[in-house]
Steps between C-alpha positions, in 0.01 A plus 500: 500500500424867527462515124239210510294677764516822301381335180212328689379827630509655163301196362243520779456876458447457120260217570288704732492800273381276218215355703386851596510609132296201395224561756463868383454379143224263593307762676521739206369235248206403730407874520503527122290186460236633734462825307444325165185315614212555273203725603246233400604286786402770743119406480381245742154340474303304767151418600385448851164338608384567864294280719167633353609403148565855384792527251738792493722522196821697531762632273809678649709719281830540696665727242208759526416424865144439426243227539175409320240296689183348346219426756158398374578645155616836619858599421669703766833677422710595807835652558760353742554668836807465721460289808736371772381148449234336277360640173266806458338624179242783486328772318237763590228220554661164557762361735663163466723365779690170546693406815613147601269334240190697597352699217233775527356711230284786631295782340490772763418309812311213334701179463460355152725204523675329787680174541573297814 
């Protein structure tokens, strides 16, 4: 009887060790897969039309942390800024912010594009 209990505890210990080892392997392989994603997938394009019918074309380059906006034929290139929430891109003249679906593109204090 004692030998059966001893053999069961060894089998359970081995099974628990095997489960922990396989979990570590899965985590390692998913990290490797993420690192191999192509850079071309890092550009996201979108176009937004506000209530006045003005269109703002956007291209976000997540690899370079930049965005290009086209408004009324004018191309505006901005760099990403760090924010606690939402999105912010800016340069010396322009500032683009997006928070909870509300987008604003400003030149200085003048609002060039706003939705909602």
